[in-house]
C-alpha positions in Angstrom: 152.9 -186.8 -121.2 154.6 -183.8 -119.7 156.9 -181.4 -121.5 159.9 -182.9 -119.7 159.0 -186.4 -121.0 158.5 -185.0 -124.5 161.8 -183.1 -124.3 163.6 -186.3 -123.3 162.2 -187.9 -126.4 163.6 -185.1 -128.5 167.0 -185.6 -126.9 166.7 -189.3 -127.7 165.9 -188.3 -131.3 169.0 -186.0 -131.4 171.2 -189.0 -130.3 169.6 -191.3 -132.8 170.1 -188.8 -135.6 173.7 -188.4 -134.6 174.2 -192.1 -134.9 172.6 -192.1 -138.4 173.9 -188.8 -139.7 176.2 -190.3 -142.3 173.3 -192.5 -143.6 171.0 -189.5 -143.5 173.5 -187.5 -145.6 174.0 -190.3 -148.1 170.2 -190.7 -148.6 169.7 -187.0 -149.0 172.4 -187.0 -151.7 170.6 -189.9 -153.4 167.1 -188.4 -153.1 167.6 -184.7 -153.4 171.0 -184.5 -155.2 172.4 -181.9 -152.9 176.1 -182.0 -152.4 177.4 -184.4 -149.8 179.1 -181.5 -148.0 175.8 -179.6 -147.6 174.0 -182.8 -146.5 176.6 -183.6 -143.9 176.7 -180.1 -142.5 172.9 -180.1 -142.2 172.9 -183.5 -140.5 175.4 -182.3 -137.9 173.6 -179.0 -137.3 170.2 -180.5 -136.6 171.6 -182.5 -133.7 172.7 -179.2 -132.1 169.5 -177.5 -132.9 167.3 -180.1 -131.3 169.1 -179.7 -128.0 168.4 -175.9 -128.1 164.8 -176.5 -127.4 165.7 -176.5 -123.7 166.1 -172.7 -124.2 162.4 -172.5 -125.0 161.3 -174.6 -122.1 159.6 -171.8 -120.2 157.5 -170.9 -123.3 156.6 -174.4 -124.5 155.7 -176.1 -121.2 152.9 -173.6 -120.7 151.2 -174.6 -123.9 148.7 -177.2 -124.9 147.6 -178.5 -128.4 145.4 -176.1 -130.3 142.8 -178.8 -130.9 143.0 -180.2 -127.3 144.8 -183.3 -126.0 145.3 -186.0 -128.6 144.7 -183.7 -131.5 147.0 -183.8 -134.5 148.9 -181.4 -136.8 149.5 -182.3 -140.5 153.0 -181.2 -141.7 153.7 -181.0 -145.4 157.4 -180.6 -146.4 159.0 -179.2 -149.5 161.6 -181.2 -151.5 164.6 -179.4 -150.1 164.1 -180.9 -146.7 166.2 -183.7 -145.2 167.7 -183.4 -141.7 166.5 -179.8 -140.9 162.9 -181.0 -141.0 163.4 -182.6 -137.6 163.5 -179.2 -136.0 160.0 -178.4 -137.5 158.6 -181.7 -136.3 160.0 -181.3 -132.8 158.7 -177.8 -132.4 155.1 -179.0 -133.1 155.4 -182.1 -131.0 156.9 -180.4 -127.9 153.7 -178.5 -127.2 151.8 -181.8 -127.0 150.6 -182.2 -130.6 150.6 -185.5 -132.4 152.1 -185.0 -135.9 151.6 -186.6 -139.3 154.4 -185.8 -141.7 154.2 -185.7 -145.5 157.6 -185.7 -147.2 158.1 -184.7 -150.8 157.9 -187.6 -153.2 161.6 -186.9 -154.0 162.5 -187.6 -150.4 161.1 -191.1 -150.0 164.3 -192.8 -148.9 165.0 -189.9 -146.4 161.4 -190.4 -145.1 161.8 -194.1 -144.6 165.0 -193.6 -142.6 163.4 -190.8 -140.6 160.4 -193.0 -139.9 162.6 -195.9 -138.7 164.3 -193.5 -136.3 161.1 -192.0 -135.0 159.0 -195.1 -134.5 160.9 -196.6 -131.4 161.0 -193.1 -129.8 157.6 -191.6 -130.5 155.3 -194.5 -131.4 152.1 -193.2 -133.0 152.6 -189.7 -131.8 154.7 -188.9 -134.9 153.6 -190.8 -138.1 154.6 -190.5 -141.7 152.4 -190.4 -144.8 153.5 -191.9 -148.1 150.7 -190.9 -150.4 150.2 -187.9 -152.6 150.0 -184.3 -151.5 146.5 -183.5 -152.7 145.0 -186.5 -150.9 146.9 -185.7 -147.7 145.5 -182.2 -147.7 142.0 -183.4 -148.4 142.3 -186.0 -145.6 143.7 -183.3 -143.2 140.8 -181.0 -143.9 138.2 -183.6 -143.4 139.7 -185.3 -140.3 138.1 -183.8 -137.1 141.2 -184.8 -135.2 143.5 -182.5 -137.2 143.5 -179.0 -135.8 146.1 -177.4 -138.1 148.0 -177.9 -141.3 151.6 -176.6 -141.6 152.9 -176.4 -145.1 156.4 -175.6 -146.5 155.9 -175.1 -150.2 154.8 -172.8 -153.1 152.2 -170.1 -152.6 150.6 -170.9 -155.9 149.8 -174.4 -154.8 148.3 -173.3 -151.5 146.1 -170.4 -152.5 143.3 -172.5 -154.0 142.7 -174.1 -150.6 141.5 -170.8 -148.9 137.8 -171.6 -149.2 138.3 -175.1 -147.8 140.1 -173.6 -144.7 137.4 -171.0 -144.3 134.7 -173.7 -144.4 136.3 -176.1 -142.0 137.7 -173.5 -139.6 141.0 -175.3 -139.5 144.2 -173.3 -139.2 146.9 -173.1 -141.9 150.4 -172.1 -141.2 152.2 -171.5 -144.5 156.0 -171.0 -145.1 156.7 -170.1 -148.7 159.2 -168.8 -151.2 161.4 -165.8 -151.0 163.2 -163.4 -153.4 165.4 -162.0 -150.7 167.2 -158.7 -151.2 170.9 -158.6 -150.4 172.1 -154.9 -150.0 175.6 -153.6 -149.8 176.3 -150.0 -149.0 179.6 -148.2 -149.8 180.9 -148.3 -146.2 180.3 -152.0 -145.8 182.9 -154.6 -144.7 183.1 -156.1 -148.2 184.9 -159.2 -147.0 182.1 -159.9 -144.6 179.4 -159.2 -147.2 181.2 -161.4 -149.8 181.6 -164.3 -147.3 177.9 -164.2 -146.4 176.8 -163.9 -150.0 178.9 -166.9 -151.2 177.7 -169.0 -148.3 174.0 -168.0 -148.4 173.7 -167.9 -152.2 175.3 -171.2 -153.2 174.5 -173.5 -150.3 172.4 -176.3 -151.6 173.3 -175.0 -155.1 171.0 -172.0 -154.5 168.0 -174.1 -153.7 166.8 -172.5 -150.5 163.9 -170.1 -150.0 166.1 -167.8 -147.9 169.0 -167.6 -150.4 169.8 -164.1 -151.6 168.0 -163.6 -154.9 168.2 -159.8 -155.7 171.7 -158.4 -155.1 171.7 -154.6 -154.7 175.2 -153.0 -154.6 175.8 -149.3 -154.3 176.9 -147.8 -157.5 180.2 -146.4 -156.1 181.4 -149.9 -155.3 179.4 -152.0 -157.9 182.3 -152.8 -160.2 184.8 -153.5 -157.4 182.3 -155.8 -155.6 181.4 -157.7 -158.7 185.1 -158.2 -159.7 185.7 -159.8 -156.3 182.4 -161.7 -156.4 183.1 -163.2 -159.8 186.6 -164.2 -158.7 185.2 -166.3 -155.9 182.4 -167.8 -158.0 185.0 -169.0 -160.5 186.5 -171.1 -157.8 183.3 -173.0 -157.2 183.5 -176.6 -158.4 180.5 -178.1 -160.2 180.0 -181.8 -160.4 178.4 -184.9 -159.0 176.7 -184.4 -155.6 178.4 -187.4 -154.0 181.9 -186.0 -154.8 183.2 -184.4 -151.7 184.9 -181.7 -153.7 181.7 -180.6 -155.4 180.3 -177.2 -154.4 177.5 -176.9 -157.0 175.5 -180.0 -157.9 172.6 -180.4 -160.5 169.4 -178.5 -159.6 166.7 -181.0 -158.5 163.6 -179.5 -160.1 163.4 -179.5 -163.9 160.8 -176.7 -163.6 163.4 -174.6 -161.7 166.0 -175.3 -164.4 163.7 -174.2 -167.2 162.7 -171.1 -165.3 166.4 -170.1 -164.7 167.1 -170.7 -168.4 164.2 -168.3 -169.3 165.5 -165.8 -166.7 169.0 -165.8 -168.1 167.8 -165.6 -171.7 165.5 -162.6 -171.0 168.2 -160.8 -169.0 170.7 -161.0 -171.8 168.1 -160.0 -174.4 167.2 -156.9 -172.4 170.7 -155.7 -171.9 172.1 -157.5 -168.8 175.5 -159.1 -168.9 176.5 -162.6 -167.7 179.9 -162.1 -166.2 180.6 -165.8 -165.4 178.8 -169.1 -165.7 175.2 -169.6 -166.8 175.8 -172.6 -169.0 173.1 -175.3 -168.5 173.8 -179.0 -169.1 170.8 -181.1 -168.3 170.0 -180.1 -164.7 173.5 -178.7 -164.0 173.6 -174.9 -164.0 177.1 -173.5 -163.8 177.1 -170.8 -161.1 176.5 -167.4 -162.6 176.7 -163.7 -161.8 174.6 -161.4 -163.9 175.3 -157.6 -164.1 173.0 -154.7 -164.7 169.7 -156.5 -164.2 166.5 -154.4 -164.1 163.8 -154.8 -161.5 161.3 -155.8 -164.1 163.3 -158.8 -165.4 162.2 -162.3 -164.6 165.3 -163.0 -162.6 164.3 -160.1 -160.2 160.6 -160.8 -160.1 160.5 -164.6 -159.8 162.1 -166.8 -157.2 165.5 -168.0 -158.5 165.9 -171.5 -157.2 169.4 -172.2 -158.3 173.0 -170.9 -158.4 172.5 -167.7 -160.4 173.0 -164.3 -158.8 171.1 -161.4 -160.4 172.8 -158.1 -159.4 172.0 -154.4 -159.8 173.3 -151.1 -158.6 171.6 -148.4 -156.6 172.3 -144.8 -155.8 170.6 -143.8 -152.6 169.1 -145.2 -149.4 165.6 -144.1 -150.4 165.9 -145.8 -153.8 167.1 -149.2 -152.5 164.4 -149.2 -149.7 161.7 -148.7 -152.4 163.1 -151.2 -154.8 163.9 -153.9 -152.2 160.4 -153.7 -150.8 158.6 -153.7 -154.2 158.1 -157.4 -154.5 155.4 -160.1 -153.9 157.8 -161.9 -151.6 159.0 -160.5 -148.3 160.8 -163.3 -146.4 164.3 -162.2 -145.5 166.8 -159.4 -146.2 170.5 -158.9 -145.5 172.2 -155.5 -145.4 175.8 -154.5 -144.9 177.1 -151.1 -144.1 176.8 -148.3 -141.5 174.1 -145.9 -140.6 172.4 -145.9 -144.0 172.2 -149.8 -143.9 170.7 -149.6 -140.4 168.2 -147.0 -141.6 167.2 -149.2 -144.6 166.9 -152.3 -142.4 164.6 -150.5 -140.0 162.4 -149.3 -142.9 162.1 -152.7 -144.5 161.5 -154.8 -141.3 158.0 -155.8 -140.4 156.8 -156.6 -136.8 158.7 -159.0 -134.6 155.9 -161.5 -134.5 153.0 -162.4 -136.8 149.9 -160.3 -136.5 146.4 -159.9 -138.1 146.4 -158.0 -141.4 143.7 -156.7 -143.6 145.2 -158.5 -146.6 148.5 -159.7 -147.9 151.0 -157.1 -147.0 153.7 -156.0 -149.4 156.8 -153.8 -148.9 157.6 -155.4 -145.5 160.1 -158.2 -144.8 159.9 -160.7 -142.0 163.5 -161.2 -141.1 166.0 -158.4 -141.6 169.7 -158.8 -140.5 172.4 -156.2 -140.7 176.1 -157.0 -140.8 175.6 -160.5 -139.7 176.4 -163.9 -141.3 173.4 -166.1 -142.1 174.8 -168.9 -139.9 174.6 -166.6 -136.9 171.2 -165.1 -137.7 169.6 -168.5 -138.4 170.9 -170.2 -135.3 167.7 -170.3 -133.2 165.2 -170.4 -136.1 162.0 -172.4 -135.3 163.2 -172.8 -131.7 163.1 -169.3 -130.0 163.5 -167.2 -133.2 160.3 -166.7 -135.2 160.6 -167.3 -138.9 158.3 -166.1 -141.7 157.5 -163.3 -144.0 155.0 -161.0 -145.7 153.3 -160.9 -149.0 153.2 -164.3 -150.6 156.2 -165.6 -148.6 154.0 -166.9 -145.8 150.9 -166.4 -143.9 148.4 -167.9 -141.4 144.7 -168.5 -142.1 142.6 -169.0 -139.0 139.1 -168.6 -137.7 138.8 -166.9 -134.4 135.4 -166.3 -132.7 133.7 -167.4 -135.9 135.6 -164.8 -138.0 138.2 -165.8 -140.6 141.5 -163.8 -140.6 145.0 -163.6 -142.1 148.1 -163.1 -140.1 151.6 -162.3 -141.5 155.1 -162.0 -140.2 157.6 -164.2 -138.3 156.1 -167.1 -136.4 157.0 -170.1 -134.2 155.3 -173.3 -135.3 155.1 -174.4 -131.6 153.1 -171.3 -130.6 150.9 -171.3 -133.7 149.8 -174.9 -133.3 149.1 -174.6 -129.6 147.3 -172.3 -127.0 148.1 -171.3 -123.4 147.3 -173.9 -120.8 
């Protein structure tokens, strides 16, 4: 099948998803408990994103599957995936791979609907696996027809498989957590910074790997910024995800809820101040802003997968560069301001595309944006814009000429699961 034929199938998928977008949103609300507003927005965006693959035509049509014609890629998805996952599937399929998709157990209804949409279009070229994650990984590693495994998930769950990938010589492409710094300098457009922070932090009730997690505000504007931030957070409405007026719904993972509870408790005990929110009722976490957090606190060291913003002040460009880069995760950073912000952005950013490294590389960040809304910076992600990070935020394991190596930095799933014709 030619690239043009595969791309026509992706366009058929876009039309089918558009026809089912309300049903997709409803099932995502049911399975994942994200707000209906977020689920509808995602279902609408993915249709537009799939059509953008035409922009990558010159790149993708010159590729062939990494494992040769007929080979397959295994794709494991995290629980916060519903409509957007179609972009990941399409990017792997368009270079000629067959794809087997493993949804999170929480997304079973979304998977069934997705499978019913795919089957008439893709046949056996894209299939869906309903079993457990460990068995799926074992089967993928032992199946000679599988060239690569692509995983969206937690680094702690993937690390134990390194020896298995070394032994089999298969390729792993891993996309993991983030604890993204959000940095505001004194000459920043505060309206722009606040708009981006509200959108990026509280979308999906804070349950995205690229949500801002560590909020650094220059000391000269710290109190003013927090006053305006708290005022906006107070307007957020918590409630049932199916209610169209709800902004913040219950957090899906009980583990995430428990961790956030521990993070808040420790922060207060060590001298931080919760300015608004923070109450936890079952899995519902009232959106919170925490002031004067220290870098060593749990809320700054761990991934915060929920609607809680841990904030801190900084005094100089050199200081914030050092503090922002001092973390095990290096996925994404957003900065707002003038020359100092640009200087910090340049210092934090890694290479434009993933590259071999001697070991997991810390202090560098995969995607760095300056004075730009997340909606704009994320537009071409997974299509023509590489995505991925450093440290434990993401990596590639591969064996080249008999030698095992690690790569880190932004990547395209299409390129990493294929080779030049």
